[in-house]
C-alpha positions in Angstrom: -32.3 -29.3 31.3 -31.0 -26.0 32.8 -27.4 -27.1 32.3 -28.0 -28.1 28.7 -29.7 -24.8 28.0 -26.8 -22.9 29.7 -24.3 -24.8 27.5 -26.3 -24.0 24.3 -26.5 -20.4 25.2 -22.8 -20.2 26.0 -22.0 -22.0 22.7 -24.2 -19.5 20.7 -22.6 -16.6 22.5 -19.1 -18.0 21.7 -20.0 -18.5 18.0 -21.5 -14.9 17.8 -18.4 -13.5 19.5 -16.0 -15.3 17.1 -18.1 -14.4 14.1 -18.0 -10.7 15.1 -14.2 -10.8 15.6 -13.9 -12.2 12.1 -16.1 -9.5 10.6 -14.2 -6.8 12.5 -10.8 -8.2 11.3 -12.0 -8.4 7.7 -13.3 -4.8 7.9 -9.9 -3.7 9.3 -8.2 -5.3 6.2 -10.6 -3.5 3.9 -10.1 -0.2 5.7 -6.3 -0.6 5.6 -6.4 -1.4 1.9 -8.3 1.9 1.4 -5.5 3.7 3.3 -2.9 2.3 1.0 -5.0 3.6 -1.9 -5.0 7.1 -0.5 -1.2 7.1 -0.1 -0.6 5.7 -3.6 -2.9 8.3 -5.0 -0.9 11.1 -3.3 2.3 9.5 -4.8 0.8 9.4 -8.2 -0.4 13.0 -8.0 3.2 14.2 -7.3 4.6 12.5 -10.5 3.3 14.8 -13.2 4.6 17.9 -11.3 7.9 16.2 -10.7 8.2 15.0 -14.3 7.4 18.6 -15.6 10.2 20.1 -13.4 12.7 17.5 -14.6 11.5 17.8 -18.2 12.2 21.5 -18.2 15.8 20.8 -17.5 16.3 17.5 -19.3 14.5 17.9 -22.5 16.1 14.9 -24.2 14.9 12.6 -21.5 11.2 12.9 -22.5 10.8 9.1 -23.1 11.4 8.2 -19.5 9.2 11.1 -18.2 6.4 10.2 -20.6 6.5 6.5 -19.7 6.4 7.3 -16.0 3.5 9.7 -16.4 1.6 7.0 -18.4 2.2 4.4 -15.6 0.4 6.8 -13.2 -2.9 5.0 -12.3 -6.1 6.7 -11.5 -6.5 4.8 -8.2 -5.9 1.6 -6.3 -7.1 -1.6 -7.8 -9.2 -4.0 -5.7 -6.8 -6.7 -6.9 -3.8 -6.6 -4.5 -1.5 -8.5 -6.9 -2.2 -6.1 -9.8 -1.6 -3.1 -7.6 1.7 -4.6 -6.4 2.9 -5.2 -10.0 1.8 -1.7 -11.1 3.5 -0.1 -8.1 6.7 -2.0 -8.7 6.9 -0.7 -12.3 5.9 2.7 -11.2 8.5 2.8 -8.4 11.2 1.8 -10.8 10.3 4.6 -13.2 10.1 7.0 -10.2 13.6 6.0 -9.1 14.9 6.6 -12.6 13.5 10.1 -12.6 15.3 10.8 -9.3 18.5 9.3 -10.7 18.1 11.4 -13.8 17.7 14.5 -11.7 20.9 13.7 -9.8 22.7 14.0 -13.2 21.6 17.6 -13.6 22.9 19.9 -10.8 20.6 22.8 -11.9 17.6 20.5 -11.2 18.8 19.7 -7.7 19.2 23.5 -7.0 15.6 24.2 -8.2 13.4 25.1 -5.2 10.3 23.4 -6.8 12.3 20.2 -7.3 13.6 20.3 -3.7 10.1 20.7 -2.4 8.8 17.9 -4.6 11.6 15.6 -3.4 10.7 16.4 0.2 7.0 15.7 -0.5 8.0 12.4 -2.2 10.0 11.3 0.7 7.1 12.1 3.1 4.6 10.2 0.8 6.9 7.2 0.6 7.1 7.1 4.4 3.3 7.3 4.5 3.0 4.4 2.0 5.3 2.4 4.2 3.1 3.1 7.3 -0.1 2.3 5.4 1.5 -1.0 4.1 2.5 -1.9 7.7 -1.0 -1.2 9.0 -2.6 -3.2 6.2 -0.2 -6.2 6.7 -0.9 -6.0 10.5 -4.7 -6.2 9.8 -4.1 -9.1 7.4 -2.0 -10.9 10.0 -4.8 -10.5 12.6 -7.5 -11.8 10.1 -5.3 -14.7 9.0 -4.7 -15.7 12.7 -8.4 -15.8 13.3 -9.2 -17.7 10.0 -6.5 -20.3 10.6 -6.6 -20.9 14.4 -8.9 -23.1 16.3 -11.8 -22.7 17.2 -12.4 -19.5 15.1 -11.3 -21.4 12.0 -14.4 -23.5 12.3 -16.6 -20.4 12.3 -14.5 -18.9 9.5 -14.9 -21.9 7.3 -18.7 -22.1 8.0 -19.2 -18.5 7.0 -16.7 -18.4 4.1 -14.1 -16.1 5.6 -10.8 -16.4 3.8 -7.2 -15.5 4.6 -6.0 -12.3 3.0 -2.6 -11.8 1.2 0.0 -9.4 2.5 0.9 -6.4 0.4 4.6 -6.8 -0.5 6.9 -5.2 -3.0 9.1 -8.0 -4.3 12.1 -5.9 -5.2 14.3 -5.1 -2.2 15.1 -1.6 -3.6 11.3 -0.9 -3.6 10.8 -1.7 0.1 12.4 1.6 1.2 11.8 5.1 0.2 13.9 6.2 -2.8 17.3 7.5 -2.0 17.1 11.2 -2.5 19.9 13.7 -1.7 18.9 17.2 -1.0 22.2 18.9 -1.5 
């Protein structure tokens, strides 16, 4: 009787421990997603200022600048896939602004533009760090959800694997190439 009770108590403790690990892993994923949102918001806040500086020098390029400003989103979506797609489009437009600025030496010499470029490089690095943290949290959750015996608990309590945050275009996986000459 005492042995059976000890086994039951040990089993209940093991289940509670695994459940708590799953909850903690899921919360790390949610926290990491929030961190990506903060960094993407910083990136989006730089764009109107960058676009205005470039616009003042390249008046005939207003189509590109207007389109990029319109892609600027108010915040991160709960839907990871939609956020990835939006950020890919946004990143392409952002790279086009940087390339456009390279064509105008007077923009590159502008102190405001140089500061904005520096801030953009910093924010892109922060986005990369946030993305790595998120993907690490996703990896930890997925290992728990998919490995035995925690997968039994995960299935019982409806824990699901999360998707990694990836930018499909290889050019988008690194910060934009910006020359500060």
